[in-house]
N, C-alpha and C positions, 0 to 999 in steps of 0.2 A: 742365345740369350733371353730371347722374348717368343720364341718362336712357338706358334699354336696356343697361347697365352691370351685371352679376353682380357682387353683393355679399355677403360673407360675413359675420354678426356673434356675435357671441360674448358670451352671459351676456343674452341678450336677451328671457328672460323676464318682468321686471322691471327696475324702476329706469333706469339710462341708456342700458342696452341696448334696453330694450323702445321707448323714446323715440328711439333712434338709429335703431332696426331702420324704426320707423314713419316715422319723417321721411323716410329714403331710399327708403322702399316710394309714400310721395305723390310723391315728386318723378319717379318711375319706374324707379328702377333695379330689378333683378330681386333680391330679397332672399333671401337663404338664413339666415334667421334660426335660431340654435341655443342651446341651453340643458342644461344636465346634467338637470334638471327638463321633463317634457313639459309645454307650454302646451294650454292649450284650443283646438281647430281652429288657425287658423292665428296664434294667440298674438296678437302685435303686428300684424298684416298684417292688409290690407285682405281682407273675401272676398270681392272678386274680382280681388284680387292675381294675377298669374303665378308669385311667391314661394312659399317653403314653411317650414313651422317644423319642426325637425328636432334630435332628442336628442344631444350632444356632450358629451362628458367632454374637456375640454381637455388630461387632463393624460394621455391616452392617443392615442398615433401611430396606433394601427388607426382609433380615431374620427374622426381628421380625414383619413387616408387614404380613407374610405368617405364624409365629405362631398366632397372633391373631387372623388371619382370621381362622386358625386351631381351635382354642378355641370357637370363638364363631359358628362356624358352629356345630361341634361337642359337646360340651358340654353346651356353652351358655356363658355369658361377664363374663372375670375373675376378680377376686375379690382381689386376693391376689398376689402380686407380691415380689419377693425374688431376688432383684440384689446382687447375689454372686460371678459370674466369675470373677476370677484375676488371673496378670501374676504377677510375681517376679524378678529381676535381682541384684544380690549383685556385687556392683561395687562401688569402692569410690566416691565421687562425679568426682573430678579432671577425673575419667577413665570413666565416663559415657556419651555416645556420645547423641547429638540430638536425633538421630533416636531409640537410647532405649527408651529415654522419651517419643516419640512420640508415640511409641508401647507399652508402659503401660500405659500412659494414654488414648489412644485410646479404651484399654480394660476396665479399672479400675475404669477410668472418664466416659468418653463417651459412653461405654455400656450400663452403669446407665441410663445417660441422656437417651437415645434412646429409652430403655423400657420402661421410664418412661411417656416418649413423647408419645410413642405408646399404651402403656396402660390403661393408667390414663384416658382418652378420654371415655373409656367404663364404669371405676369405677365413672366419673361423671355423666353417663346418669344413672345410678341406685343409685347415691347419697351415696355412698358405698364402700369401698375398703381400702386395708391396703396394704402398701409398707415397704419393709424393706430393707436397705442398708447395704450390712456386710463390715463394714469398718475394723478399727484395730487400736488397741493400738497409732499407729504408727502416727495414725491423733490426739492425743492428746501430744504429745511429741516428741523427737527428738532421732535417733537411727542411727548410724554409718553405712555405708556398704548397705543402701537401700535408696537414697534421692530422685529418681525417684518415688519408690513406696511408699515414706509417701508424696511425695506431691500431687501423684494421691489420696490419702486418704485422705488427708487433702481438696482435691476438692469435694471430694464425701461427707465429711462429712459437706462442706457447701453447698453442693447440696440439703444434707438431709435437713438441717433446710429451705433453702429457699423454697423446694418445700411442708413441712410441713406447710409453711404461706399461698402460695396462695394455696394449695388444699384443706386445713382442713375446709374451710368454703363450701367445694363443697362434704363435705361427706367423705375424703380422711384423712385417717392416715399415715403420713408419722414418720420412725423411725429407728434408727441405733443399729447394734451390734458391738460393738469392741471389736473383737478376741484377746487375745495374742497370746501366744507359743502356737500353738496347734500342733500337733503331724499330719501331712499333708504329700501328698507326693509332695509338693510345697515346703515344709523349711527341711524337712528330708530326710539325707542320709538312701539308703534302708539297706542298711547294719548294722547300728547302733540297737544295743538292744533297749528295751524299757528305762531299769536303764541309757544305754548311753545317751539317748535323754533327759531322766527324769535330768540327772546329769546339764545340762546346765542350768536351774531352779532352782539351790540349791538356790541362793539369793532374790528368792522372798518369800512370807509367806508361799504358798501351797507349795513350793521344789518339781515341778514336771511340766510337759506339761499339757497342756488341752487335751482334747477329742471332736471330731467332733461331738460325740453326747451331748458334753454339751452345745455346740452353739446354737445348735439345739433346744434345751430345751428354751433359750432366744429367739429365733425367734418364734415359736410357740406362745409363749404368746401375743408376737408383731403384731402376724398375727393373733389372735384369739379376740374374744369380750372383752375377760377378761383383754385387753391393750384398751379397749375403751375410755379412759381420759388420753389416751399418745398419744403426737403429738413433733415433734421434740426430743422427748426422745431418751436417747443412756444408751444402757445397757453395760456395760462392763464385758467383760469374761476372766478374764487375770490372776487368781490365785494369785491376790494381787500385780501383777509387778507395774500398775503405782501406790501404794501404796510408794512405794521405796524398796530399797536395801539393804542391810544388809552391816555391815565393822564388818570385823572379830575382830578386835581389839578394838571394845568395848563390855558393858555386854549386853547379850541377844540376840547374835548370836547364832543361832542354831548349835546343835551337827550334826557332817556328820552323815548322816545315812547307 
């Protein structure tokens, strides 16, 4: 599926990025796992992996250039890019500052833009590549308290479509994954038990939070040749959250677990 392909994964020190990098590594890809914060050793990669963990601030074009140069010099041209790095700030719209909006847009949208702009030329030369942008179900609907985050993910969704159209004829497939409520350090209070966190999602069809590993499986599909006819495709991994929510007053409401 992805054996011996050079893959760059951002935000790989924890959460979904960590799971994505680990899965690609296990499937035989040569993974360059990156994050703004340095991980211990190879981070999510196996000790005997040919890949490497390096620091990358996705908002800095210079950092992207360094990662691209490392990939080319050590492994050859990258053919997989997973734009996963993201930040979140909970606040009402009227209590969100312009500075907070800019910071979130810089990471969630501009980080992916810079990544595509830097890495895609290597793929163009090979006429082969897969780019997967980690968006969010907040790029398909509205959620209170995350106006800046949702706006950044809507922008990333638009970038996915535009990039799919422009890069498709050049042999590069650009697609997106929309995670729902996933148990990651970014959204989960460390003091919460699994049951307490799952309870937040009782009113969606699968009645639980998702796991980073479940998102990683969708990314693996889009990064591999199994999705060879997918361009601008969006895979939703949300336990049915975007299907709708239950109303306790109506028939069919699930019994409490």
